[in-house]
C-alpha positions as CSV (number, residue, x, y, z in Angstrom):
1,M,155.5,146.0,76.6
2,K,157.5,147.3,79.5
3,S,158.8,150.2,77.3
4,K,155.2,151.1,76.4
5,K,154.2,151.3,80.1
6,S,157.3,153.4,80.8
7,L,156.3,155.7,78.0
8,V,152.7,156.1,79.3
9,K,154.1,156.8,82.7
10,L,156.4,159.4,81.4
11,I,153.6,161.1,79.5
12,L,151.4,161.2,82.6
13,I,154.3,162.7,84.6
14,L,154.8,165.4,82.0
15,C,151.1,166.2,81.9
16,L,151.0,166.5,85.7
17,I,154.1,168.8,85.6
18,A,152.3,170.9,82.9
19,I,149.1,171.2,84.9
20,L,151.0,172.2,88.1
21,T,153.1,174.8,86.2
22,A,150.0,176.3,84.6
23,G,148.4,176.5,88.1
24,C,151.5,178.2,89.6
25,S,151.6,180.6,86.6
26,K,147.9,181.5,87.1
27,T,148.5,182.1,90.8
28,A,151.5,184.3,90.1
29,N,149.6,186.3,87.5
30,T,146.7,186.8,90.0
31,Q,149.2,188.1,92.6
32,N,150.8,190.4,90.1
33,T,147.4,191.8,89.1
34,A,146.4,192.3,92.7
35,N,149.7,194.1,93.4
36,S,149.3,196.2,90.3
37,N,146.0,197.6,91.8
38,S,147.7,198.5,95.0
39,V,148.5,202.2,95.4
40,V,149.8,204.4,98.1
41,I,147.4,207.2,99.1
42,T,148.5,210.1,101.2
43,D,145.7,211.0,103.6
44,M,144.9,214.4,105.2
45,L,147.3,213.7,108.1
46,G,150.1,213.1,105.6
47,R,150.1,209.4,106.3
48,D,151.0,207.1,103.4
49,V,148.4,204.3,103.2
50,E,148.7,201.3,100.8
51,I,145.3,200.2,99.5
52,S,144.0,198.1,96.7
53,L,141.7,199.9,94.2
54,P,138.9,200.3,93.7
55,A,137.5,199.7,97.2
56,K,134.1,198.0,96.9
57,R,133.3,197.8,100.6
58,I,133.7,200.9,102.7
59,V,132.8,202.4,106.1
60,A,133.0,206.0,107.2
61,I,133.4,207.1,110.9
62,G,133.6,210.5,112.6
63,P,131.6,213.7,112.1
64,G,130.7,214.2,108.4
65,A,132.7,211.3,107.0
66,L,129.7,209.4,105.7
67,R,128.4,212.6,104.1
68,L,131.5,213.1,102.0
69,V,131.2,209.5,100.9
70,C,127.6,210.0,99.8
71,Y,128.5,213.2,97.8
72,V,130.9,211.1,95.8
73,N,128.3,208.4,94.9
74,G,129.6,206.0,97.5
75,A,126.4,205.2,99.5
76,S,125.9,201.9,97.7
77,K,129.4,200.7,98.8
78,V,128.9,201.4,102.5
79,V,128.6,198.2,104.6
80,G,128.1,199.6,108.1
81,V,127.3,202.9,109.9
82,E,127.8,204.3,113.3
83,N,125.0,203.8,115.9
84,A,124.5,207.6,116.2
85,E,123.7,207.7,112.5
86,K,120.9,205.1,113.1
87,Q,119.6,206.6,116.3
88,W,119.6,210.3,115.7
89,P,116.6,211.8,113.8
90,S,117.4,211.9,110.1
91,S,116.1,215.5,109.7
92,G,118.8,218.0,108.8
93,R,121.4,215.3,107.9
94,T,120.5,215.5,104.2
95,Y,122.7,212.5,103.2
96,I,120.6,210.3,105.5
97,M,117.4,211.9,104.2
98,A,118.5,211.0,100.7
99,Y,119.7,207.5,101.5
100,P,117.6,206.3,104.4
101,E,118.6,202.7,103.7
102,L,122.0,203.5,105.3
103,K,120.2,203.3,108.7
104,E,119.5,199.6,108.1
105,L,123.2,198.7,107.9
106,P,125.1,196.9,110.7
107,V,126.5,199.1,113.5
108,I,130.3,199.7,113.4
109,G,130.7,201.7,116.5
110,P,129.0,204.4,118.7
111,G,129.6,207.5,116.6
112,G,129.4,211.1,117.9
113,A,132.1,213.7,118.2
114,D,134.0,212.3,121.2
115,S,133.5,208.6,120.7
116,A,136.4,206.1,120.2
117,P,136.3,203.8,117.1
118,D,135.3,200.2,117.7
119,A,138.0,198.1,116.0
120,E,136.2,194.8,116.5
121,K,132.9,196.0,114.9
122,L,134.7,197.8,112.1
123,A,136.7,194.6,111.2
124,G,133.5,192.6,111.5
125,V,131.9,194.1,108.4
126,K,135.0,193.4,106.4
127,P,135.5,196.8,104.6
128,D,138.3,197.4,102.1
129,V,138.9,200.8,103.7
130,I,137.9,202.9,106.7
131,F,137.4,206.6,106.1
132,V,137.6,208.7,109.3
133,T,137.3,212.4,110.0
134,Y,138.4,214.6,113.0
135,L,141.3,212.3,113.9
136,V,144.3,214.5,114.4
137,D,146.7,212.0,115.8
138,K,148.7,209.9,113.4
139,T,149.5,207.4,116.1
140,K,145.8,206.7,116.7
141,A,145.1,206.3,113.0
142,D,148.0,203.8,112.8
143,E,146.8,201.9,115.9
144,L,143.3,201.6,114.4
145,Q,144.8,200.3,111.1
146,A,146.9,197.8,113.0
147,K,144.0,196.6,115.2
148,T,141.6,196.1,112.3
149,G,144.1,195.0,109.6
150,I,142.2,197.4,107.3
151,P,143.6,200.6,105.6
152,V,142.6,203.7,107.5
153,V,142.3,206.9,105.5
154,V,141.9,210.2,107.4
155,L,139.8,213.0,105.8
156,S,139.2,216.6,106.9
157,Y,136.7,219.4,106.7
158,G,139.4,222.0,107.4
159,K,138.7,225.2,109.2
160,F,135.8,226.5,107.0
161,A,134.1,223.3,105.8
162,T,131.9,224.7,103.0
163,F,134.5,226.2,100.7
164,D,137.7,224.6,102.3
165,E,140.6,223.2,100.3
166,D,140.7,220.3,102.8
167,V,137.2,219.3,101.8
168,F,138.2,219.4,98.1
169,K,141.2,217.2,98.8
170,S,139.2,214.8,100.9
171,L,136.5,214.4,98.2
172,N,139.3,213.6,95.6
173,I,140.9,211.1,97.9
174,I,137.5,209.3,98.4
175,G,136.9,209.4,94.6
176,K,140.3,207.8,93.8
177,I,139.8,205.0,96.3
178,I,136.3,204.0,95.4
179,G,136.7,204.5,91.6
180,E,134.7,207.7,91.4
181,E,137.4,210.2,90.4
182,K,135.2,211.8,87.8
183,R,132.4,212.4,90.2
184,A,134.7,213.7,92.9
185,N,136.1,216.3,90.4
186,E,132.6,217.3,89.5
187,V,131.6,217.9,93.1
188,V,134.7,220.0,93.8
189,E,134.1,222.0,90.6
190,Y,130.5,222.5,91.5
191,I,131.3,223.9,95.0
192,K,133.9,226.2,93.5
193,K,131.5,227.4,90.8
194,C,128.9,228.2,93.4
195,Q,131.5,230.1,95.5
196,Q,132.6,232.1,92.5
197,D,129.0,232.9,91.5
198,L,128.1,234.1,95.0
199,D,131.2,236.2,95.1
200,N,130.8,237.7,91.6
201,R,127.2,238.8,92.4
202,T,128.3,240.8,95.4
203,K,132.0,241.6,95.4
204,D,131.7,245.1,93.9
205,I,129.1,246.5,96.3
206,P,130.7,249.3,98.3
207,D,130.7,248.6,102.1
208,E,128.8,251.8,102.8
209,K,125.9,250.5,100.7
210,K,125.6,247.2,102.4
211,P,123.0,246.7,105.2
212,K,124.3,245.6,108.5
213,V,123.4,241.9,109.2
214,Y,123.4,239.6,112.1
215,V,122.9,235.8,112.5
216,G,121.4,234.5,115.8
217,A,120.3,231.3,117.5
218,L,123.2,229.2,116.0
219,G,123.7,225.8,117.5
220,M,126.9,225.4,119.5
221,K,127.2,222.2,121.5
222,G,123.4,222.5,122.0
223,G,120.6,225.0,121.3
224,H,120.9,228.7,122.0
225,G,118.9,231.8,121.6
226,I,119.6,235.0,119.7
227,E,122.8,235.7,121.7
228,S,124.5,232.8,119.8
229,T,126.2,234.1,116.7
230,Q,129.3,233.6,114.6
231,A,132.0,235.8,113.2
232,N,133.1,234.9,109.7
233,F,129.8,233.2,109.3
234,P,130.3,231.2,106.0
235,P,127.0,232.1,104.2
236,F,127.6,235.8,105.0
237,K,131.2,235.6,103.9
238,A,130.2,233.9,100.7
239,V,128.1,236.9,99.7
240,N,130.5,239.5,101.2
241,A,127.9,240.6,103.8
242,K,128.5,243.2,106.4
243,N,128.4,240.9,109.5
244,V,128.3,243.1,112.7
245,A,129.8,240.2,114.7
246,D,133.0,240.5,112.6
247,E,133.7,243.6,114.6
248,T,134.6,241.5,117.6
249,G,137.8,240.3,115.8
250,Q,137.0,236.8,116.8
251,K,136.5,233.8,114.5
252,G,133.8,231.1,114.8
253,S,131.0,230.7,117.3
254,I,130.6,233.4,120.0
255,M,128.0,234.3,122.7
256,I,127.2,238.0,123.0
257,E,125.4,240.1,125.6
258,K,122.0,241.4,124.4
259,E,123.2,245.0,125.0
260,K,125.8,244.4,122.3
261,L,123.0,243.5,119.8
262,I,121.3,246.8,120.8
263,A,124.5,248.7,120.1
264,W,125.0,247.0,116.7
265,D,121.3,247.4,115.8
266,P,121.6,245.4,112.6
267,D,119.3,246.2,109.6
268,I,118.6,242.5,108.9
269,I,118.6,239.6,111.3
270,F,118.7,235.9,110.3
271,I,117.6,233.2,112.7
272,D,118.7,229.5,112.6
273,E,115.3,227.8,112.4
274,N,116.6,224.8,114.4
275,N,116.5,227.2,117.5
276,L,113.7,229.5,116.4
277,N,111.5,228.1,119.3
278,L,114.0,229.4,121.8
279,V,114.0,232.9,120.2
280,K,110.2,232.9,120.2
281,Q,110.1,231.9,123.9
282,D,112.5,234.7,124.7
283,Y,110.6,237.2,122.5
284,D,107.4,236.5,124.5
285,K,109.3,237.2,127.8
286,N,111.3,240.2,126.5
287,T,109.2,241.7,123.8
288,K,110.4,245.3,124.6
289,F,114.0,244.3,124.0
290,Y,113.3,242.8,120.6
291,N,111.0,245.6,119.5
292,S,113.9,248.1,120.3
293,L,115.9,246.5,117.5
294,K,115.5,248.0,114.0
295,A,115.3,244.6,112.3
296,F,112.3,243.6,114.4
297,K,110.6,247.0,114.2
298,E,110.9,246.9,110.4
299,K,110.0,243.2,110.0
300,S,113.4,242.4,108.6
301,V,113.9,239.1,110.4
302,Y,114.4,235.9,108.3
303,G,114.8,232.2,108.9
304,F,117.3,229.9,107.3
305,L,117.8,226.2,107.3
306,P,120.2,224.8,109.9
307,Y,123.2,223.2,108.2
308,N,125.5,222.1,111.0
309,Y,124.5,218.6,112.1
310,Y,127.4,216.2,112.8
311,T,129.5,218.9,111.1
312,T,128.6,220.8,108.0
313,N,126.0,219.8,105.4
314,I,127.7,221.6,102.6
315,D,124.7,221.3,100.3
316,T,122.4,223.2,102.8
317,A,125.1,225.8,103.6
318,I,125.3,226.7,99.9
319,A,121.5,226.8,99.5
320,D,121.4,229.1,102.6
321,A,124.0,231.4,101.0
322,Y,121.9,231.9,97.9
323,W,118.8,232.6,100.1
324,I,120.7,235.1,102.3
325,G,122.2,236.8,99.2
326,K,118.6,237.2,97.9
327,V,117.4,238.8,101.1
328,I,120.4,241.2,101.5
329,Y,120.8,242.1,97.8
330,P,117.6,241.3,96.0
331,E,118.6,243.1,92.8
332,R,121.8,241.0,92.6
333,F,119.8,237.7,93.0
334,N,116.7,238.6,91.0
335,D,117.2,235.5,88.8
336,I,117.3,233.2,91.8
337,D,114.3,231.3,93.2
338,P,115.9,230.2,96.5
339,A,113.7,227.1,96.9
340,K,114.4,225.9,93.3
341,K,118.1,226.7,93.7
342,A,118.1,224.6,96.9
343,D,116.6,221.6,95.1
344,E,119.1,222.0,92.2
345,I,121.9,221.9,94.8
346,Y,120.4,218.9,96.7
347,K,119.9,217.0,93.4
348,F,123.5,217.6,92.4
349,F,125.0,216.5,95.7
350,L,122.6,213.7,96.7
351,N,120.4,212.9,93.7
352,K,117.2,214.0,95.4
353,P,115.3,217.3,95.8
354,L,115.1,217.8,99.5
355,Y,114.0,221.4,100.0
356,N,110.3,220.7,100.7
357,Q,111.2,218.1,103.3
358,M,113.6,220.5,105.0
359,A,111.1,223.3,104.8
360,E,108.4,221.1,106.3
361,I,110.7,220.3,109.2
362,Y,112.2,223.7,109.9
363,G,110.1,226.3,108.1
364,G,112.2,227.0,105.1
365,F,113.3,230.3,103.5
366,K,110.9,232.9,104.8
367,K,110.3,236.1,106.7
368,L,109.6,235.4,110.3
369,D,106.7,236.8,112.4
370,M,107.4,236.4,116.1
371,D,103.7,237.1,117.0
372,N,102.5,234.0,115.1
């Protein structure tokens, strides 16, 4: 009898050992699986960041970070947004126009070009990764990662934004981390295809046969009139236009004297429609000056959609380039309907046609009449 009880006891002990061993084994396998999904990503600051893939909960802070996430089909994975994204008007930021539900998400910090990240609020929404742009200090990125306990991956728009290699690399980084590598590759290839198409249509036109062009009223830390322009203006550069401002030898945004515009006397002038009201106000006060310009006398003044809002809306910038190409070289773009092309671009990047909304807000692709 005693031996039977001992045998039962032994069997129970063996069963318990087996159960415990199986449990340990399962835990070990889970850990191994988790470790096998961890990879080291090199971000745009050259930092090596360990992260488990795919990230299912993400946040994006800094100018344009959320936009790049949306381009790579990441909007549904975003769990919080900057307060600026919620408070600013959606118009012009096409990624918010396409995904207005993002404005309903919890606040993860103030946002804006010069704001500091809020580590507590970022950690509070429990993201798997924090994407951040315009952070050029490795130490600050490491500090934010240490404070939140969440991998911080730095992205970049580079120097030229629309067709910049840094943008391509950033899109691919996002794609790899959120499990959208195929989509990221498609976006990069689409941008490159548009760049090549724009260049192919215009690259063989002799310089002496190109009209002189000027872009005015560009936003630069606020609204400005016709004196605000840009050398190496990306849409002009994309279609090999003869930008009179390039003669300055400068790069990027510049303010000129009105006398300089008279000296240049461009054949065609493009106005950023976000600041068109400022140009019209100045036109009413200085009609004589404007009517001394060839472009105004010959009614060769055109509006285009503003594309810089919390850095570059790449989709709108490409749409503008096709419209500008159509105006400058109509015979080279005779197959292009700028409005339809814009919607094709918006649908590719953000899954929604947005041209009509943009045109309703700003005016759209059209010749401008300052008297009306």
